[in-house]
Every structure is written in structure tokens, then in C-alpha cells.
N, C-alpha and C positions, 0 to 999 in steps of 0.2 A: 567425557564429550571431547578432552583432551587431555596430554599429561598437566596443562596448565588451567585447567577449567576455562577453556576461552570459548567464544562463539563468535564467529566472524558475521557482519552483517553485510552484505554484498549491495551496498548502495552509498552514494557522495550525498545523498539529498540530507542536509543537516536536521530538517524538521522530521523526517522519518526517522531517523537515529535518535533523537531524541525521544519520540514516541516510543520506540520499541525498548529504550532502555528503561522507561517507566512501566509497558507492559510485561516486559519478562523479569521485573525485579522479585527477588526471592527464591529465584532458580539455583542461586550461589554459581553463578556463570561471569565470567569477566568479558563484556559485551565490546567487542573489537571493532573498528571500521578499517576499510582498504586504506585510508589515509594514515592512520596510526601504523599500518604495516609497511607503508612505503609501497602499497600495491597500485599499479594503475593499470587497469584492464577494462577493455571496455568490449561488451557483449552485445550484440545486435540483438533488438526484440523484433524478430521477424516471424515467431511463431503465431499461429490465427488463434490461439487461446491464452489465457490468464497462467493456466497450468504450465503451456510449455515454454512460455517466457521465463516465468518463474525457475522452472527446472533447471533451462539452460544457465540462467545467471547463476543459480546456487551450487551446480556442477562444476562451473569453469572456475569462480572463485575459491570451490573449496579444494579442487585439485591444484590450483596455483598456490595457494597459502597451508596447504597441510591442515588447515582446521574445518571441522564441522561448521557449516556454512547456512545460513537463512537468508532467503531471498524472497521478495515476493514481487507480484504483477497485480495492479489493481486497475479500476476503471470506474467510470460513471458511464450509466446505461439510461437512457432517456427514451420512454416509451413513444412519444409522439415523433421520435426521430428514427424509428425503427431499430432502436438498442445502441444508438450512435452517442458519443463516440466511442465507446467500447474499449476494445484492446490498444486502440489508438488514441486515447484520451490523452497521453502525455505528447502526443505529435499532432495534435487535432489541427492546430492552426500553423503548422509547418516548421521545418527544422528552426531551431533558434528562439521559437516564439516564447513569452513569458504566459505567467499563469493569468494576468488581466488579458493577454489578446485572445487566450484559449476561451475565458468567460465571455470577451465582447464576441466572438465568432458564435458562441453556444446561445447566448442571449438574441443575437440577431435572428439565428434559425428559428427561434423560439416566436419571434415578435409576431403578436396576435393571437398567439394558442392560450384558449383561457386557464385559469387555476386548474380547474378540475381534469385538464386535460395534459398536466405538466408532470405526471408522477415520473419517478426515476428511482434509482437504485445505485448504491457504491457496491463494487463487489471487490474482494481482495482474495488473491489465491497465495499462500505460503508454501513455499517448497524449503524443504531442510534436506542437504545433501553431505553425503562423507567423504573425505578423499578417495575411498575406495569405491565409490559410485553408487551407493544405495542413495537414492532419493524418495522422500515422501511429501505427499502435499494434503493441505487442508484448506478450507474455504469458510470467509464469512460474508455478510452482507449486510446493508443497512438501507431500507427502505424512506424514501422522502418524496418531496415536489421539487421544482425547480423554480426558485424566487424569480419576480421579475426585475430586481437589482441587487447587486452586491451589498451584504450587509456584515458586520463583524471583524474583530482584527486579528482573531487567533487562526490557527491552523495555517494551511498551503492549499495548493490546486483550486479544485472547485468549492472548497468548503464556504467560501461567501455565498453561494448561490443554491448550496443544498438546504433546502428549508425542512424541519421536523416540525409537523403539526402537532405533535403530542407535546413539544416544548415550547411552541411558539417563538421558535428561534432558528437560524442558521446554523449549521456545524461551527462557522466562524465565531459566532455570538456566545458559543458555550466556553465554559471555563477549559482548562486543557484535562482536568481530571475527570470532568463529566464526558468529554469526547472520549478519552480512553477507556470508557466505560460501556459505551453503546455503539461506537464505530466500528465498520466493516474490518478495518485493521484490528481493532480490539477483538473484534470475536474471533477472527482467524489466530491472533496470537493466543487466545484462550484455548482454540482446540489444539494448537502447536506444542502447549506446554507438557503435555504427556509424553508427546514423541521427544521432544528435548531432555526428559528425566532419563527416558528409557536409553538414550543414545548417551547420556552423560553415566549412565550405569554401566554400558558396555565399555566407555573410555575409561 
């Protein structure tokens, strides 16, 4: 992976960093954040696809740090809204808006939509990039429905309104260890583990 066995996560989201530390446990890698390296890099998420945004972030951070880098782009797709907010999930309510404002906007647009028409899915694409320019991507998804009101204290983003019928809970009501088994990010991370092992052997 590198001389020091390090993997950089191209995110400043503390919740996401915590999740990845758990999801990638056992690979024998030291997970690093940009803040730990004093790396302050902004990469515009202007691509029309999750894979494009993830790859752009991973490659920029890999070249800036000299470390193999993992980046992701994820989003919520709601069938009744034609797949919105999609790749714009984190920017849905405009610049500077928080999770609560994005959830409020989403629920407002779904007002009056019955439960059986509120199907949704979370999508996560992970890109792993080397400083030399190699980029590999994998994808994971999790299907559910949009609840009529937020519930739960765990997680972040749209987790409080993403309801999982088979568990009778929103993503934010699940304990973190359960979320880390079934979430879109967990499924993408499982798919990424063989890639990371291969790159580690090359490093």
C-alpha cells in the first residue's frame, strides 16, 4: 500500500471516517485522514456520476499525499422524485445547508406521497487511487423507503428518514455495528477490500 502501510481517506466527514475505520478493520492498514496529514484540498464534485466524483477526489488526494487513497461519493435516490436528490444529495438544499435542512426539503417534496410510493435507495461508489494514477471503483446499495418523519440518533445525512422495513427501523435507529453490516457504504467497502489487499501486496 505504501512503505508505512497507510491508506488515506479523502474526506473531512468525521462520521464517515469513523465508519471506514470500522469497515476496513483487519486489513493491516493505518487509516489516515487529510487533517492528520495537514492536507487541505478542495475537489469540486462537478461530475454527473458517483463514480466520476469519487475518482476525481481519490486521484487528487493520492497525488497530493503520495498515498493510496480511498474516496467515495454516495447519494439517496427517491423513485417518486425521479431519482432525486441523487449525486446532489449533499448539496440538495444549497450551499452551507445542514442535514436537517436537507431532510426538511426532502420531506416537503414528498408531502402527500403514500408509504407504498416512497421507495428509495442509498448508493455508494468507492474509488481507490494510487499516486501513479491507477483508479479502481466498486459500488454498493441499500434499499428502503422514506419515512414521514426523522427517527433515531445514530448515523448522519439522510439516515433518520431512511426506513428499512425488514428491520422496522430507520438507518439512524440501528446500532452502528448493524449499520456497518447492511449499509450501502458497508457493501461497497466489502467489495473494495480485495482491491486494497492487492494494492497492499504491490506496495
